[in-house]
All heavy atoms as a GROMACS GRO file, in nm:
protein
  605
    1GLN      N    1   7.648   7.313   6.886
    1GLN     CA    2   7.522   7.310   6.960
    1GLN      C    3   7.547   7.270   7.106
    1GLN      O    4   7.499   7.334   7.197
    1GLN     CB    5   7.426   7.209   6.891
    1GLN     CG    6   7.290   7.201   6.955
    1GLN     CD    7   7.200   7.316   6.915
    1GLN    OE1    8   7.230   7.391   6.823
    1GLN    NE2    9   7.090   7.331   6.982
    2GLY      N   10   7.624   7.163   7.127
    2GLY     CA   11   7.651   7.114   7.262
    2GLY      C   12   7.732   7.214   7.344
    2GLY      O   13   7.707   7.234   7.462
    3LEU      N   14   7.830   7.278   7.280
    3LEU     CA   15   7.914   7.377   7.350
    3LEU      C   16   7.831   7.497   7.394
    3LEU      O   17   7.850   7.550   7.503
    3LEU     CB   18   8.028   7.422   7.258
    3LEU     CG   19   8.128   7.519   7.317
    3LEU    CD1   20   8.197   7.455   7.437
    3LEU    CD2   21   8.231   7.560   7.214
    4ARG      N   22   7.736   7.537   7.310
    4ARG     CA   23   7.649   7.650   7.345
    4ARG      C   24   7.565   7.618   7.469
    4ARG      O   25   7.550   7.700   7.558
    4ARG     CB   26   7.559   7.685   7.227
    4ARG     CG   27   7.468   7.802   7.258
    4ARG     CD   28   7.380   7.837   7.142
    4ARG     NE   29   7.461   7.896   7.037
    4ARG     CZ   30   7.421   7.913   6.912
    4ARG    NH1   31   7.302   7.875   6.875
    4ARG    NH2   32   7.499   7.969   6.822
    5GLN      N   33   7.514   7.496   7.477
    5GLN     CA   34   7.433   7.457   7.593
    5GLN      C   35   7.518   7.455   7.720
    5GLN      O   36   7.473   7.498   7.825
    5GLN     CB   37   7.371   7.319   7.569
    5GLN     CG   38   7.257   7.320   7.470
    5GLN     CD   39   7.203   7.180   7.446
    5GLN    OE1   40   7.270   7.081   7.477
    5GLN    NE2   41   7.083   7.171   7.390
    6ILE      N   42   7.640   7.405   7.710
    6ILE     CA   43   7.728   7.400   7.828
    6ILE      C   44   7.758   7.542   7.877
    6ILE      O   45   7.751   7.571   7.996
    6ILE     CB   46   7.858   7.324   7.795
    6ILE    CG1   47   7.828   7.177   7.775
    6ILE    CG2   48   7.960   7.341   7.907
    6ILE    CD1   49   7.946   7.098   7.722
    7SER      N   50   7.793   7.632   7.783
    7SER     CA   51   7.827   7.769   7.824
    7SER      C   52   7.706   7.841   7.883
    7SER      O   53   7.718   7.915   7.980
    7SER     CB   54   7.885   7.848   7.707
    7SER     OG   55   7.786   7.865   7.607
    8GLN      N   56   7.588   7.819   7.827
    8GLN     CA   57   7.468   7.882   7.882
    8GLN      C   58   7.435   7.825   8.019
    8GLN      O   59   7.393   7.896   8.109
    8GLN     CB   60   7.350   7.861   7.788
    8GLN     CG   61   7.356   7.948   7.664
    8GLN     CD   62   7.242   7.920   7.569
    8GLN    OE1   63   7.170   7.821   7.582
    8GLN    NE2   64   7.226   8.009   7.472
    9ARG      N   65   7.457   7.697   8.038
    9ARG     CA   66   7.428   7.633   8.166
    9ARG      C   67   7.520   7.688   8.276
    9ARG      O   68   7.475   7.720   8.384
    9ARG     CB   69   7.445   7.482   8.154
    9ARG     CG   70   7.398   7.408   8.278
    9ARG     CD   71   7.406   7.257   8.263
    9ARG     NE   72   7.336   7.210   8.145
    9ARG     CZ   73   7.382   7.118   8.062
    9ARG    NH1   74   7.498   7.060   8.085
    9ARG    NH2   75   7.311   7.080   7.958
   10THR      N   76   7.650   7.702   8.249
   10THR     CA   77   7.742   7.750   8.353
   10THR      C   78   7.713   7.896   8.387
   10THR      O   79   7.721   7.936   8.502
   10THR     CB   80   7.889   7.734   8.310
   10THR    OG1   81   7.907   7.803   8.188
   10THR    CG2   82   7.926   7.590   8.296
   11ILE      N   83   7.678   7.976   8.288
   11ILE     CA   84   7.646   8.116   8.314
   11ILE      C   85   7.518   8.128   8.396
   11ILE      O   86   7.511   8.202   8.492
   11ILE     CB   87   7.633   8.195   8.181
   11ILE    CG1   88   7.771   8.208   8.116
   11ILE    CG2   89   7.572   8.333   8.205
   11ILE    CD1   90   7.769   8.264   7.977
   12SER      N   91   7.416   8.050   8.360
   12SER     CA   92   7.288   8.061   8.430
   12SER      C   93   7.299   8.009   8.573
   12SER      O   94   7.237   8.063   8.663
   12SER     CB   95   7.177   7.989   8.354
   12SER     OG   96   7.203   7.850   8.353
   13THR      N   97   7.379   7.904   8.599
   13THR     CA   98   7.390   7.854   8.736
   13THR      C   99   7.474   7.948   8.822
   13THR      O  100   7.450   7.962   8.941
   13THR     CB  101   7.451   7.713   8.740
   13THR    OG1  102   7.577   7.717   8.674
   13THR    CG2  103   7.360   7.610   8.676
   14ALA      N  104   7.572   8.014   8.762
   14ALA     CA  105   7.657   8.106   8.838
   14ALA      C  106   7.578   8.230   8.880
   14ALA      O  107   7.602   8.287   8.986
   14ALA     CB  108   7.778   8.146   8.756
   15SER      N  109   7.483   8.272   8.797
   15SER     CA  110   7.408   8.393   8.830
   15SER      C  111   7.303   8.369   8.938
   15SER      O  112   7.251   8.463   8.995
   15SER     CB  113   7.342   8.450   8.704
   15SER     OG  114   7.247   8.358   8.654
   16ARG      N  115   7.270   8.242   8.967
   16ARG     CA  116   7.171   8.214   9.071
   16ARG      C  117   7.226   8.237   9.211
   16ARG      O  118   7.152   8.265   9.303
   16ARG     CB  119   7.125   8.069   9.059
   16ARG     CG  120   7.023   8.049   8.952
   16ARG     CD  121   6.965   7.911   8.960
   16ARG     NE  122   6.937   7.865   8.825
   16ARG     CZ  123   6.945   7.741   8.785
   16ARG    NH1  124   6.980   7.647   8.868
   16ARG    NH2  125   6.918   7.708   8.661
   17ARG      N  126   7.356   8.219   9.227
   17ARG     CA  127   7.415   8.238   9.360
   17ARG      C  128   7.408   8.384   9.399
   17ARG      O  129   7.452   8.471   9.326
   17ARG     CB  130   7.562   8.195   9.360
   17ARG     CG  131   7.578   8.047   9.353
   17ARG     CD  132   7.723   8.012   9.374
   17ARG     NE  133   7.755   7.905   9.281
   17ARG     CZ  134   7.863   7.900   9.207
   17ARG    NH1  135   7.954   7.994   9.216
   17ARG    NH2  136   7.884   7.800   9.125
   18GLN      N  137   7.353   8.408   9.515
   18GLN     CA  138   7.342   8.546   9.564
   18GLN      C  139   7.435   8.562   9.683
   18GLN      O  140   7.432   8.484   9.776
   18GLN     CB  141   7.198   8.577   9.606
   18GLN     CG  142   7.100   8.579   9.492
   18GLN     CD  143   7.126   8.695   9.397
   18GLN    OE1  144   7.164   8.803   9.440
   18GLN    NE2  145   7.111   8.671   9.269
   19PHE      N  146   7.519   8.664   9.678
   19PHE     CA  147   7.607   8.696   9.789
   19PHE      C  148   7.549   8.815   9.863
   19PHE      O  149   7.498   8.907   9.801
   19PHE     CB  150   7.747   8.730   9.738
   19PHE     CG  151   7.814   8.614   9.671
   19PHE    CD1  152   7.824   8.607   9.533
   19PHE    CD2  153   7.868   8.511   9.746
   19PHE    CE1  154   7.884   8.501   9.471
   19PHE    CE2  155   7.930   8.404   9.685
   19PHE     CZ  156   7.938   8.398   9.546
   20GLU      N  157   7.557   8.810   9.993
   20GLU     CA  158   7.504   8.922  10.070
   20GLU      C  159   7.596   9.041  10.056
   20GLU      O  160   7.718   9.026  10.050
   20GLU     CB  161   7.483   8.884  10.216
   20GLU     CG  162   7.611   8.848  10.290
   20GLU     CD  163   7.586   8.813  10.434
   20GLU    OE1  164   7.577   8.907  10.516
   20GLU    OE2  165   7.575   8.693  10.463
   21ASN      N  166   7.539   9.158  10.053
   21ASN     CA  167   7.614   9.281  10.038
   21ASN      C  168   7.668   9.325  10.174
   21ASN      O  169   7.592   9.362  10.262
   21ASN     CB  170   7.524   9.390   9.978
   21ASN     CG  171   7.599   9.516   9.950
   21ASN    OD1  172   7.721   9.520   9.961
   21ASN    ND2  173   7.527   9.620   9.913
   22ARG      N  174   7.799   9.315  10.191
   22ARG     CA  175   7.860   9.351  10.318
   22ARG      C  176   7.925   9.489  10.316
   22ARG      O  177   7.995   9.525  10.409
   22ARG     CB  178   7.964   9.247  10.357
   22ARG     CG  179   7.902   9.115  10.396
   22ARG     CD  180   7.998   9.031  10.473
   22ARG     NE  181   8.001   8.898  10.414
   22ARG     CZ  182   8.109   8.824  10.400
   22ARG    NH1  183   8.223   8.867  10.443
   22ARG    NH2  184   8.102   8.706  10.344
   23VAL      N  185   7.903   9.563  10.209
   23VAL     CA  186   7.966   9.695  10.197
   23VAL      C  187   7.921   9.790  10.308
   23VAL      O  188   8.006   9.856  10.369
   23VAL     CB  189   7.940   9.756  10.057
   23VAL    CG1  190   7.987   9.898  10.050
   23VAL    CG2  191   8.008   9.671   9.951
   24PRO      N  192   7.791   9.798  10.342
   24PRO     CA  193   7.752   9.891  10.448
   24PRO      C  194   7.819   9.863  10.583
   24PRO      O  195   7.863   9.955  10.652
   24PRO     CB  196   7.601   9.872  10.459
   24PRO     CG  197   7.559   9.823  10.326
   24PRO     CD  198   7.673   9.739  10.278
   25GLU      N  199   7.833   9.735  10.619
   25GLU     CA  200   7.898   9.706  10.748
   25GLU      C  201   8.048   9.735  10.742
   25GLU      O  202   8.106   9.780  10.841
   25GLU     CB  203   7.871   9.562  10.792
   25GLU     CG  204   7.930   9.455  10.706
   25GLU     CD  205   7.885   9.316  10.745
   25GLU    OE1  206   7.762   9.294  10.756
   25GLU    OE2  207   7.972   9.230  10.765
   26LYS      N  208   8.112   9.714  10.627
   26LYS     CA  209   8.253   9.750  10.612
   26LYS      C  210   8.270   9.903  10.618
   26LYS      O  211   8.366   9.952  10.675
   26LYS     CB  212   8.310   9.698  10.481
   26LYS     CG  213   8.325   9.549  10.475
   26LYS     CD  214   8.442   9.503  10.560
   26LYS     CE  215   8.463   9.355  10.544
   26LYS     NZ  216   8.564   9.305  10.634
   27GLN      N  217   8.176   9.976  10.559
   27GLN     CA  218   8.182  10.122  10.565
   27GLN      C  219   8.172  10.170  10.709
   27GLN      O  220   8.246  10.259  10.750
   27GLN     CB  221   8.070  10.183  10.482
   27GLN     CG  222   8.096  10.179  10.333
   27GLN     CD  223   7.979  10.233  10.254
   27GLN    OE1  224   7.864  10.230  10.298
   27GLN    NE2  225   8.007  10.282  10.135
   28LYS      N  226   8.080  10.111  10.786
   28LYS     CA  227   8.067  10.148  10.927
   28LYS      C  228   8.198  10.121  11.001
   28LYS      O  229   8.243  10.203  11.080
   28LYS     CB  230   7.955  10.068  10.994
   28LYS     CG  231   7.818  10.124  10.973
   28LYS     CD  232   7.718  10.042  11.052
   28LYS     CE  233   7.576  10.080  11.013
   28LYS     NZ  234   7.478   9.992  11.074
   29LEU      N  235   8.258  10.004  10.976
   29LEU     CA  236   8.382   9.966  11.043
   29LEU      C  237   8.494  10.064  11.013
   29LEU      O  238   8.564  10.110  11.104
   29LEU     CB  239   8.424   9.825  11.000
   29LEU     CG  240   8.558   9.776  11.051
   29LEU    CD1  241   8.551   9.746  11.200
   29LEU    CD2  242   8.603   9.653  10.974
   30PHE      N  243   8.511  10.099  10.886
   30PHE     CA  244   8.623  10.184  10.848
   30PHE      C  245   8.599  10.332  10.875
   30PHE      O  246   8.694  10.409  10.884
   30PHE     CB  247   8.659  10.161  10.701
   30PHE     CG  248   8.736  10.033  10.680
   30PHE    CD1  249   8.671   9.916  10.646
   30PHE    CD2  250   8.873  10.030  10.698
   30PHE    CE1  251   8.741   9.798  10.629
   30PHE    CE2  252   8.945   9.913  10.681
   30PHE     CZ  253   8.878   9.797  10.646
   31GLN      N  254   8.473  10.374  10.889
   31GLN     CA  255   8.444  10.515  10.916
   31GLN      C  256   8.429  10.544  11.065
   31GLN      O  257   8.420  10.659  11.104
   31GLN     CB  258   8.318  10.558  10.842
   31GLN     CG  259   8.338  10.563  10.692
   31GLN     CD  260   8.210  10.596  10.618
   31GLN    OE1  261   8.103  10.604  10.676
   31GLN    NE2  262   8.222  10.612  10.487
   32GLU      N  263   8.430  10.441  11.147
   32GLU     CA  264   8.416  10.456  11.291
   32GLU      C  265   8.534  10.535  11.347
   32GLU      O  266   8.650  10.510  11.313
   32GLU     CB  267   8.413  10.317  11.353
   32GLU     CG  268   8.373  10.311  11.496
   32GLU     CD  269   8.362  10.168  11.545
   32GLU    OE1  270   8.292  10.088  11.479
   32GLU    OE2  271   8.426  10.137  11.646
   33ASP      N  272   8.505  10.633  11.432
   33ASP     CA  273   8.610  10.717  11.490
   33ASP      C  274   8.652  10.658  11.624
   33ASP      O  275   8.602  10.694  11.729
   33ASP     CB  276   8.558  10.861  11.508
   33ASP     CG  277   8.668  10.956  11.550
   33ASP    OD1  278   8.787  10.921  11.531
   33ASP    OD2  279   8.636  11.064  11.602
   34ASN      N  280   8.747  10.562  11.618
   34ASN     CA  281   8.792  10.496  11.740
   34ASN      C  282   8.942  10.511  11.764
   34ASN      O  283   8.998  10.442  11.846
   34ASN     CB  284   8.753  10.347  11.738
   34ASN     CG  285   8.803  10.276  11.615
   34ASN    OD1  286   8.876  10.333  11.535
   34ASN    ND2  287   8.763  10.152  11.598
   35GLY      N  288   9.007  10.599  11.690
   35GLY     CA  289   9.148  10.625  11.711
   35GLY      C  290   9.242  10.527  11.644
   35GLY      O  291   9.363  10.542  11.652
   36ILE      N  292   9.190  10.424  11.579
   36ILE     CA  293   9.274  10.326  11.510
   36ILE      C  294   9.298  10.377  11.367
   36ILE      O  295   9.204  10.417  11.299
   36ILE     CB  296   9.205  10.188  11.506
   36ILE    CG1  297   9.182  10.136  11.647
   36ILE    CG2  298   9.288  10.088  11.426
   36ILE    CD1  299   9.100  10.009  11.654
   37PRO      N  300   9.423  10.375  11.321
   37PRO     CA  301   9.450  10.417  11.183
   37PRO      C  302   9.376  10.328  11.083
   37PRO      O  303   9.355  10.209  11.108
   37PRO     CB  304   9.601  10.398  11.168
   37PRO     CG  305   9.655  10.388  11.305
   37PRO     CD  306   9.545  10.338  11.392
   38VAL      N  307   9.339  10.384  10.971
   38VAL     CA  308   9.254  10.313  10.874
   38VAL      C  309   9.324  10.188  10.821
   38VAL      O  310   9.259  10.088  10.792
   38VAL     CB  311   9.209  10.406  10.760
   38VAL    CG1  312   9.324  10.441  10.668
   38VAL    CG2  313   9.095  10.345  10.681
   39HIS      N  314   9.457  10.188  10.813
   39HIS     CA  315   9.527  10.071  10.760
   39HIS      C  316   9.534   9.957  10.860
   39HIS      O  317   9.581   9.848  10.827
   39HIS     CB  318   9.667  10.108  10.711
   39HIS     CG  319   9.756  10.166  10.816
   39HIS    ND1  320   9.753  10.298  10.850
   39HIS    CD2  321   9.848  10.108  10.896
   39HIS    CE1  322   9.842  10.320  10.945
   39HIS    NE2  323   9.901  10.207  10.976
   40LEU      N  324   9.486   9.978  10.984
   40LEU     CA  325   9.483   9.871  11.083
   40LEU      C  326   9.342   9.832  11.125
   40LEU      O  327   9.325   9.743  11.209
   40LEU     CB  328   9.562   9.914  11.208
   40LEU     CG  329   9.711   9.940  11.187
   40LEU    CD1  330   9.773   9.991  11.315
   40LEU    CD2  331   9.782   9.816  11.139
   41LYS      N  332   9.242   9.896  11.069
   41LYS     CA  333   9.103   9.870  11.111
   41LYS      C  334   9.049   9.735  11.064
   41LYS      O  335   8.946   9.692  11.111
   41LYS     CB  336   9.011   9.981  11.060
   41LYS     CG  337   9.024  10.107  11.140
   41LYS     CD  338   8.917  10.206  11.105
   41LYS     CE  339   8.930  10.329  11.191
   41LYS     NZ  340   8.820  10.421  11.175
   42GLY      N  341   9.120   9.668  10.974
   42GLY     CA  342   9.073   9.540  10.922
   42GLY      C  343   9.089   9.426  11.020
   42GLY      O  344   9.036   9.318  10.999
   43GLY      N  345   9.165   9.446  11.127
   43GLY     CA  346   9.179   9.341  11.228
   43GLY      C  347   9.320   9.286  11.239
   43GLY      O  348   9.418   9.354  11.208
   44VAL      N  349   9.329   9.162  11.284
   44VAL     CA  350   9.457   9.098  11.312
   44VAL      C  351   9.540   9.083  11.185
   44VAL      O  352   9.662   9.104  11.188
   44VAL     CB  353   9.434   8.960  11.379
   44VAL    CG1  354   9.564   8.885  11.397
   44VAL    CG2  355   9.363   8.977  11.511
   45MET      N  356   9.478   9.048  11.075
   45MET     CA  357   9.553   9.027  10.951
   45MET      C  358   9.618   9.157  10.904
   45MET      O  359   9.733   9.155  10.858
   45MET     CB  360   9.459   8.971  10.843
   45MET     CG  361   9.530   8.902  10.734
   45MET     SD  362   9.619   8.761  10.798
   45MET     CE  363   9.725   8.727  10.662
   46ASP      N  364   9.548   9.269  10.916
   46ASP     CA  365   9.606   9.398  10.879
   46ASP      C  366   9.725   9.431  10.969
   46ASP      O  367   9.828   9.480  10.922
   46ASP     CB  368   9.502   9.510  10.891
   46ASP     CG  369   9.410   9.517  10.771
   46ASP    OD1  370   9.434   9.442  10.675
   46ASP    OD2  371   9.315   9.596  10.775
   47SER      N  372   9.711   9.402  11.097
   47SER     CA  373   9.818   9.430  11.192
   47SER      C  374   9.940   9.344  11.162
   47SER      O  375  10.054   9.392  11.165
   47SER     CB  376   9.765   9.406  11.333
   47SER     OG  377   9.861   9.362  11.419
   48MET      N  378   9.918   9.216  11.130
   48MET     CA  379  10.030   9.127  11.096
   48MET      C  380  10.099   9.172  10.968
   48MET      O  381  10.222   9.177  10.962
   48MET     CB  382   9.978   8.983  11.077
   48MET     CG  383   9.923   8.919  11.200
   48MET     SD  384  10.048   8.844  11.300
   48MET     CE  385  10.098   8.711  11.195
   49LEU      N  386  10.021   9.208  10.868
   49LEU     CA  387  10.077   9.253  10.741
   49LEU      C  388  10.158   9.381  10.762
   49LEU      O  389  10.267   9.397  10.706
   49LEU     CB  390   9.965   9.276  10.640
   49LEU     CG  391  10.007   9.316  10.499
   49LEU    CD1  392  10.093   9.207  10.437
   49LEU    CD2  393   9.885   9.341  10.414
   50TYR      N  394  10.107   9.472  10.845
   50TYR     CA  395  10.178   9.596  10.875
   50TYR      C  396  10.311   9.567  10.943
   50TYR      O  397  10.415   9.623  10.906
   50TYR     CB  398  10.090   9.684  10.965
   50TYR     CG  399  10.157   9.810  11.012
   50TYR    CD1  400  10.174   9.917  10.926
   50TYR    CD2  401  10.204   9.823  11.142
   50TYR    CE1  402  10.236  10.034  10.968
   50TYR    CE2  403  10.265   9.938  11.185
   50TYR     CZ  404  10.281  10.043  11.098
   50TYR     OH  405  10.344  10.157  11.140
   51ARG      N  406  10.311   9.477  11.042
   51ARG     CA  407  10.435   9.446  11.114
   51ARG      C  408  10.537   9.378  11.025
   51ARG      O  409  10.657   9.408  11.033
   51ARG     CB  410  10.404   9.359  11.236
   51ARG     CG  411  10.333   9.437  11.343
   51ARG     CD  412  10.297   9.353  11.461
   51ARG     NE  413  10.217   9.433  11.555
   51ARG     CZ  414  10.195   9.397  11.679
   51ARG    NH1  415  10.244   9.285  11.724
   51ARG    NH2  416  10.123   9.473  11.757
   52VAL      N  417  10.493   9.286  10.941
   52VAL     CA  418  10.585   9.219  10.849
   52VAL      C  419  10.644   9.320  10.752
   52VAL      O  420  10.765   9.320  10.725
   52VAL     CB  421  10.513   9.104  10.774
   52VAL    CG1  422  10.595   9.054  10.656
   52VAL    CG2  423  10.482   8.990  10.869
   53THR      N  424  10.560   9.410  10.700
   53THR     CA  425  10.608   9.512  10.608
   53THR      C  426  10.709   9.604  10.674
   53THR      O  427  10.814   9.635  10.617
   53THR     CB  428  10.489   9.595  10.553
   53THR    OG1  429  10.396   9.506  10.492
   53THR    CG2  430  10.536   9.697  10.452
   54MET      N  431  10.680   9.647  10.796
   54MET     CA  432  10.774   9.734  10.868
   54MET      C  433  10.904   9.661  10.898
   54MET      O  434  11.013   9.717  10.886
   54MET     CB  435  10.712   9.785  10.998
   54MET     CG  436  10.610   9.893  10.979
   54MET     SD  437  10.681  10.039  10.904
   54MET     CE  438  10.596  10.040  10.749
   55GLY      N  439  10.896   9.534  10.936
   55GLY     CA  440  11.016   9.455  10.964
   55GLY      C  441  11.103   9.441  10.840
   55GLY      O  442  11.226   9.460  10.847
   56LEU      N  443  11.041   9.409  10.728
   56LEU     CA  444  11.117   9.397  10.603
   56LEU      C  445  11.178   9.531  10.562
   56LEU      O  446  11.291   9.536  10.512
   56LEU     CB  447  11.027   9.344  10.491
   56LEU     CG  448  10.992   9.198  10.499
   56LEU    CD1  449  10.886   9.162  10.395
   56LEU    CD2  450  11.115   9.111  10.481
   57THR      N  451  11.106   9.639  10.585
   57THR     CA  452  11.157   9.772  10.551
   57THR      C  453  11.279   9.807  10.635
   57THR      O  454  11.380   9.854  10.583
   57THR     CB  455  11.046   9.878  10.569
   57THR    OG1  456  10.934   9.842  10.488
   57THR    CG2  457  11.094  10.015  10.531
   58VAL      N  458  11.268   9.784  10.766
   58VAL     CA  459  11.381   9.815  10.856
   58VAL      C  460  11.500   9.726  10.822
   58VAL      O  461  11.614   9.774  10.812
   58VAL     CB  462  11.338   9.798  11.003
   58VAL    CG1  463  11.458   9.801  11.096
   58VAL    CG2  464  11.238   9.906  11.041
   59PHE      N  465  11.476   9.596  10.802
   59PHE     CA  466  11.585   9.505  10.767
   59PHE      C  467  11.648   9.545  10.634
   59PHE      O  468  11.772   9.548  10.622
   59PHE     CB  469  11.532   9.361  10.759
   59PHE     CG  470  11.636   9.264  10.710
   59PHE    CD1  471  11.737   9.222  10.794
   59PHE    CD2  472  11.632   9.217  10.580
   59PHE    CE1  473  11.834   9.133  10.749
   59PHE    CE2  474  11.727   9.129  10.534
   59PHE     CZ  475  11.830   9.086  10.618
   60GLY      N  476  11.567   9.577  10.535
   60GLY     CA  477  11.619   9.617  10.404
   60GLY      C  478  11.700   9.744  10.411
   60GLY      O  479  11.807   9.755  10.349
   61THR      N  480  11.653   9.841  10.489
   61THR     CA  481  11.726   9.967  10.503
   61THR      C  482  11.860   9.943  10.572
   61THR      O  483  11.964   9.996  10.528
   61THR     CB  484  11.643  10.068  10.584
   61THR    OG1  485  11.518  10.087  10.517
   61THR    CG2  486  11.714  10.200  10.597
   62ALA      N  487  11.860   9.863  10.678
   62ALA     CA  488  11.985   9.833  10.749
   62ALA      C  489  12.082   9.759  10.657
   62ALA      O  490  12.202   9.788  10.657
   62ALA     CB  491  11.955   9.751  10.874
   63TYR      N  492  12.032   9.668  10.578
   63TYR     CA  493  12.118   9.592  10.487
   63TYR      C  494  12.179   9.683  10.380
   63TYR      O  495  12.297   9.670  10.347
   63TYR     CB  496  12.039   9.478  10.423
   63TYR     CG  497  12.122   9.390  10.334
   63TYR    CD1  498  12.218   9.305  10.388
   63TYR    CD2  499  12.105   9.391  10.196
   63TYR    CE1  500  12.296   9.225  10.307
   63TYR    CE2  501  12.183   9.312  10.114
   63TYR     CZ  502  12.278   9.228  10.169
   63TYR     OH  503  12.355   9.150  10.088
   64VAL      N  504  12.100   9.775  10.328
   64VAL     CA  505  12.150   9.868  10.226
   64VAL      C  506  12.259   9.958  10.287
   64VAL      O  507  12.363   9.980  10.224
   64VAL     CB  508  12.035   9.952  10.167
   64VAL    CG1  509  12.087  10.071  10.090
   64VAL    CG2  510  11.948   9.866  10.078
   65VAL      N  511  12.237  10.007  10.409
   65VAL     CA  512  12.338  10.090  10.474
   65VAL      C  513  12.466  10.009  10.497
   65VAL      O  514  12.577  10.058  10.472
   65VAL     CB  515  12.284  10.148  10.607
   65VAL    CG1  516  12.394  10.212  10.689
   65VAL    CG2  517  12.173  10.249  10.579
   66TYR      N  518  12.452   9.885  10.542
   66TYR     CA  519  12.568   9.798  10.561
   66TYR      C  520  12.644   9.779  10.430
   66TYR      O  521  12.767   9.791  10.425
   66TYR     CB  522  12.523   9.663  10.618
   66TYR     CG  523  12.631   9.558  10.617
   66TYR    CD1  524  12.734   9.561  10.711
   66TYR    CD2  525  12.631   9.457  10.520
   66TYR    CE1  526  12.834   9.465  10.709
   66TYR    CE2  527  12.730   9.361  10.518
   66TYR     CZ  528  12.832   9.365  10.612
   66TYR     OH  529  12.931   9.271  10.610
   67GLU      N  530  12.573   9.747  10.324
   67GLU     CA  531  12.639   9.726  10.194
   67GLU      C  532  12.706   9.853  10.144
   67GLU      O  533  12.813   9.847  10.082
   67GLU     CB  534  12.540   9.673  10.091
   67GLU     CG  535  12.498   9.529  10.113
   67GLU     CD  536  12.614   9.431  10.098
   67GLU    OE1  537  12.707   9.455  10.018
   67GLU    OE2  538  12.612   9.329  10.168
   68LEU      N  539  12.646   9.969  10.169
   68LEU     CA  540  12.710  10.095  10.129
   68LEU      C  541  12.838  10.117  10.208
   68LEU      O  542  12.939  10.164  10.153
   68LEU     CB  543  12.613  10.212  10.150
   68LEU     CG  544  12.504  10.228  10.044
   68LEU    CD1  545  12.404  10.335  10.087
   68LEU    CD2  546  12.566  10.265   9.910
   69LEU      N  547  12.836  10.086  10.337
   69LEU     CA  548  12.957  10.100  10.418
   69LEU      C  549  13.066  10.004  10.369
   69LEU      O  550  13.183  10.042  10.360
   69LEU     CB  551  12.926  10.073  10.564
   69LEU     CG  552  12.851  10.185  10.638
   69LEU    CD1  553  12.808  10.137  10.777
   69LEU    CD2  554  12.937  10.309  10.650
   70VAL      N  555  13.029   9.881  10.339
   70VAL     CA  556  13.126   9.784  10.289
   70VAL      C  557  13.184   9.831  10.155
   70VAL      O  558  13.305   9.823  10.130
   70VAL     CB  559  13.063   9.644  10.275
   70VAL    CG1  560  13.152   9.548  10.196
   70VAL    CG2  561  13.032   9.587  10.412
   71ALA      N  562  13.099   9.883  10.068
   71ALA     CA  563  13.143   9.928   9.936
   71ALA      C  564  13.231  10.052   9.946
   71ALA      O  565  13.316  10.076   9.861
   71ALA     CB  566  13.022   9.957   9.848
   72SER      N  567  13.213  10.131  10.052
   72SER     CA  568  13.292  10.254  10.063
   72SER      C  569  13.430  10.231  10.124
   72SER      O  570  13.516  10.317  10.116
   72SER     CB  571  13.216  10.358  10.147
   72SER     OG  572  13.209  10.314  10.281
   73MET      N  573  13.450  10.114  10.186
   73MET     CA  574  13.581  10.084  10.245
   73MET      C  575  13.678  10.039  10.136
   73MET      O  576  13.641   9.960  10.050
   73MET     CB  577  13.568   9.973  10.350
   73MET     CG  578  13.481  10.007  10.467
   73MET     SD  579  13.553  10.138  10.563
   73MET     CE  580  13.423  10.167  10.679
   74PRO      N  581  13.801  10.090  10.140
   74PRO     CA  582  13.899  10.045  10.039
   74PRO      C  583  13.941   9.900  10.064
   74PRO      O  584  13.952   9.856  10.177
   74PRO     CB  585  14.017  10.140  10.059
   74PRO     CG  586  14.003  10.190  10.199
   74PRO     CD  587  13.857  10.188  10.232
   75LYS      N  588  13.958   9.826   9.955
   75LYS     CA  589  14.001   9.687   9.967
   75LYS      C  590  14.152   9.683   9.982
   75LYS      O  591  14.224   9.765   9.924
   75LYS     CB  592  13.959   9.609   9.844
   75LYS     CG  593  13.810   9.607   9.826
   75LYS     CD  594  13.765   9.484   9.755
   75LYS     CE  595  13.613   9.491   9.754
   75LYS     NZ  596  13.548   9.375   9.718
   76LYS      N  597  14.200   9.589  10.060
   76LYS     CA  598  14.344   9.579  10.084
   76LYS      C  599  14.413   9.512   9.968
   76LYS      O  600  14.370   9.423   9.906
   76LYS     CB  601  14.370   9.503  10.214
   76LYS     CG  602  14.325   9.581  10.332
   76LYS     CD  603  14.362   9.507  10.459
   76LYS     CE  604  14.320   9.590  10.581
   76LYS     NZ  605  14.352   9.526  10.705
   0.00000   0.00000   0.00000
């Protein structure tokens, strides 16, 4: 009996909170024709994430090429 009341109470209080719908403003932002690629339209955080990803990709590619060169050299 007590557990049922607790579960009903948490469900009913959680449903009272109303969040504003920001989908239309996000749609406007991402559909705007301003020459910015869609993966960078989110702002500074998107730009930082893009740069970190590109940096890791370039570093990883260079490291793999280096390791392939080392592996291809005969050992003395």
